[in-house]
VEXVEXPA-528968 format. One line per field, with one value per residue (C-alpha): residue number from 1; residue in one letter; x, y, z. Coordinates in steps of 0.5 Angstrom, whole numbers, plus 500, padded with zeros to 3 digits. Layout:
k [NUM  ...]
r [A  ...]
px [X  ...]
py [Y  ...]
pz [Z  ...]
//
This chain:
k [1  2  3  4  5  6  7  8  9  10  11  12  13  14  15  16  17  18  19  20  21  22  23  24  25  26  27  28  29  30  31  32  33  34  35  36  37  38  39  40  41  42  43  44  45  46  47  48  49  50  51  52  53  54  55  56  57  58  59  60  61  62  63  64  65  66  67  68  69  70  71  72  73  74  75  76  77  78  79  80  81  82  83  84  85  86  87  88  89  90  91  92  93  94  95  96  97  98  99  100  101  102  103  104  105  106  107  108  109  110  111  112  113  114  115  116  117  118  119  120  121  122  123  124  125  126  127  128  129  130  131  132  133  134  135  136  137  138  139  140  141  142  143  144  145  146  147  148  149  150  151  152  153  154  155  156  157  158  159  160  161  162  163  164  165  166  167  168  169  170  171  172  173  174  175  176  177  178  179  180  181  182  183  184  185  186  187  188  189  190  191  192  193  194  195  196  197  198  199  200  201  202  203  204  205  206  207  208  209  210  211  212  213  214  215  216  217  218  219  220  221  222  223  224  225  226  227  228  229  230  231  232  233  234  235  236  237  238  239  240  241  242  243  244  245  246  247  248  249  250  251  252  253  254  255  256  257  258  259  260  261  262  263  264  265  266  267  268  269  270  271  272  273  274  275  276  277  278  279  280  281  282  283  284  285  286  287  288  289  290  291  292  293  294  295  296  297  298  299  300  301  302  303  304  305  306  307  308  309  310  311  312  313  314  315  316  317  318  319  320  321  322  323]
r [X  X  X  X  X  X  X  X  X  X  X  X  X  X  X  X  X  X  X  X  X  X  X  X  X  X  X  X  X  X  X  X  X  X  X  X  X  X  X  X  X  X  X  X  X  X  X  X  X  X  X  X  X  X  X  X  X  X  X  X  X  X  X  X  X  X  X  X  X  X  X  X  X  X  X  X  X  X  X  X  X  X  X  X  X  X  X  X  X  X  X  X  X  X  X  X  X  X  X  X  X  X  X  X  X  X  X  X  X  X  X  X  X  X  X  X  X  X  X  X  X  X  X  X  X  X  X  X  X  X  X  X  X  X  X  X  X  X  X  X  X  X  X  X  X  X  X  X  X  X  X  X  X  X  X  X  X  X  X  X  X  X  X  X  X  X  X  X  X  X  X  X  X  X  X  X  X  X  X  X  X  X  X  X  X  X  X  X  X  X  X  X  X  X  X  X  X  X  X  X  X  X  X  X  X  X  X  X  X  X  X  X  X  X  X  X  X  X  X  X  X  X  X  X  X  X  X  X  X  X  X  X  X  X  X  X  X  X  X  X  X  X  X  X  X  X  X  X  X  X  X  X  X  X  X  X  X  X  X  X  X  X  X  X  X  X  X  X  X  X  X  X  X  X  X  X  X  X  X  X  X  X  X  X  X  X  X  X  X  X  X  X  X  X  X  X  X  X  X  X  X  X  X  X  X  X  X  X  X  X  X  X  X  X  X  X  X  X  X  X  X  X  X]
px [772  777  776  778  778  772  768  770  767  761  760  761  756  750  751  751  744  741  743  740  734  733  733  728  724  724  723  717  714  714  708  706  700  696  691  686  682  676  671  671  668  670  674  681  679  678  684  688  685  686  693  695  698  703  705  706  711  714  715  717  712  705  700  695  689  686  680  679  674  671  670  671  678  681  681  685  690  691  692  697  701  702  706  713  717  720  716  711  705  703  696  693  689  684  682  679  686  687  680  681  684  678  673  675  676  682  685  689  695  697  696  702  707  706  706  711  709  711  707  701  699  693  686  679  673  667  660  654  648  641  637  632  626  628  625  632  636  641  643  638  632  636  637  629  627  631  628  621  622  626  629  625  630  636  643  648  655  660  661  661  666  669  670  664  660  664  663  656  655  660  654  649  652  654  647  644  639  639  638  638  645  645  652  653  659  663  661  658  652  652  651  646  641  642  640  635  632  632  636  636  643  650  657  661  668  667  670  666  659  661  657  651  651  652  646  641  641  644  643  649  647  654  662  665  672  674  673  669  672  674  672  665  664  657  657  657  661  657  661  657  651  651  655  662  665  663  670  673  677  678  686  689  696  701  704  707  708  713  720  720  727  729  731  724  721  725  724  716  716  720  715  709  712  713  707  702  706  705  700  695  694  694  689  685  686  684  677  676  677  683  689  696  701  706  709  715  715  717  712  707  709  708  701  698  700  697  690  690  689  684  679  679  676  671  669  668  664  660  658  660  660  666  665]
py [398  402  405  412  415  419  412  409  415  415  408  408  414  410  404  409  412  405  403  410  409  402  403  409  405  399  405  407  400  400  401  400  396  397  391  394  388  393  395  402  408  405  408  405  406  413  415  411  415  422  420  416  422  424  417  416  422  420  412  415  410  410  408  403  401  394  393  386  385  379  375  381  382  375  375  381  380  373  376  381  376  371  377  377  381  386  392  392  390  392  393  398  394  396  393  387  384  383  380  374  369  370  370  364  357  357  362  362  365  368  375  376  371  372  379  385  391  397  402  404  410  413  412  414  416  411  414  411  413  412  412  418  414  412  416  418  424  422  416  417  417  411  407  408  406  399  398  399  395  389  386  390  394  392  394  393  391  390  383  378  379  386  392  395  389  389  396  396  390  394  400  395  391  398  401  394  393  388  389  384  384  384  383  385  383  390  397  399  395  396  404  403  399  404  410  406  404  397  397  402  403  402  404  407  410  418  418  413  417  425  426  423  426  433  431  429  422  419  422  421  419  420  418  413  417  420  427  431  431  437  435  434  438  438  430  429  423  417  419  426  422  417  411  413  406  406  408  405  408  405  404  403  400  399  392  388  380  376  377  384  386  391  396  396  397  403  406  405  407  414  415  414  419  424  423  424  430  434  440  436  430  433  437  432  427  433  434  426  427  422  423  421  418  414  408  405  398  395  399  396  389  390  393  388  382  386  388  380  379  385  383  376  378  382  377  372  377  379  372  372  365  362  361]
pz [209  212  219  221  228  226  224  230  234  230  231  239  239  235  240  246  243  242  249  252  247  249  257  256  253  258  263  260  260  267  272  279  280  286  287  291  295  295  290  286  291  297  302  300  293  294  298  292  287  290  291  285  281  286  288  280  280  287  284  277  274  272  277  275  280  279  284  285  291  294  300  304  301  300  293  291  297  294  287  290  294  288  284  284  290  285  287  281  284  291  295  300  305  311  318  314  313  320  321  316  321  325  320  315  317  311  307  301  305  311  313  317  314  306  306  307  311  308  312  316  312  317  319  316  320  320  320  322  316  315  309  310  311  318  323  327  326  332  336  342  336  333  339  341  334  335  342  340  334  336  329  325  322  318  317  311  311  305  307  313  318  315  319  317  319  326  327  326  331  336  336  337  343  346  345  347  341  335  328  322  318  311  308  301  296  297  299  292  292  300  298  292  297  302  298  295  302  301  308  313  316  316  318  312  311  310  304  300  302  303  296  299  306  302  298  303  300  306  314  318  325  328  328  332  332  339  337  331  325  321  315  318  324  324  325  333  336  339  345  345  344  350  348  350  349  341  338  332  326  320  318  311  310  304  303  298  297  301  301  298  298  303  298  295  301  303  296  296  303  301  295  300  305  299  296  302  304  298  298  293  297  304  302  299  305  310  306  306  314  314  319  315  320  316  320  319  316  323  326  321  322  330  329  324  329  335  331  329  337  338  332  334  340  337  332  337  341  335  334  326  323  320  313]
//
């Protein structure tokens, strides 16, 4: 067969088109999976689902959310840590991540050394709520009820040693009262039984219970934030209600597996910064009451270490039994 210049050019063009098509197909096959160590409907889950569209655009890949709750977050985090350090599998964690070392005698991973911190994204407000059958509309009435009925009321948490457990224990300690702890396997079943009246009260992140507060299915007693929330201005702080030292916020951070390359850390950090600066996500975070302050990876690493020490003292004070 005789090859002409035109034939060579056509063949080169066909090869080029084939390479481009193959490259495009490979790119379209890529996804970014976020293994969330929490159940659907929790604060972190609500935040991620509200920002997933903007994140997908900033990352240049579809975003897949994979909820893997269990053991206060150990199950999902362990799954993420086992993934390849290529930026395709990440996680968004909360305070629970740094509580692990103080709650469990043994863990399948090191919460500090087996991860790559990317950014602490911000804080989310915690609200103490009661089932409407509880005859208390504010902190003073709830404390009076608890004093009148020692161990007569119970409270729910998302698991033994989780931030929602510790936050409730901090309230009881500050108020000088007691209540029976009922741990659940995640936020979902905890909320279900709060709504049903099987448990009397609990502390939850605002994003996970906003709809129930609006409908009256749950009643807010107070927020543990320093100041009233723009997203829920009618909920008083506990400081206003005579408990000035009861201040605790939830926080959320994005992490990857150990040895994630610096180029990937930078790429992912930039994508989160862009996504959470978008008008759509800013509006959603504002409505949820979340405060967004994206840290550097270095600041996130230091923050995790300091939080481990902080919660070790709180776990000991709360008398949480090690599993």
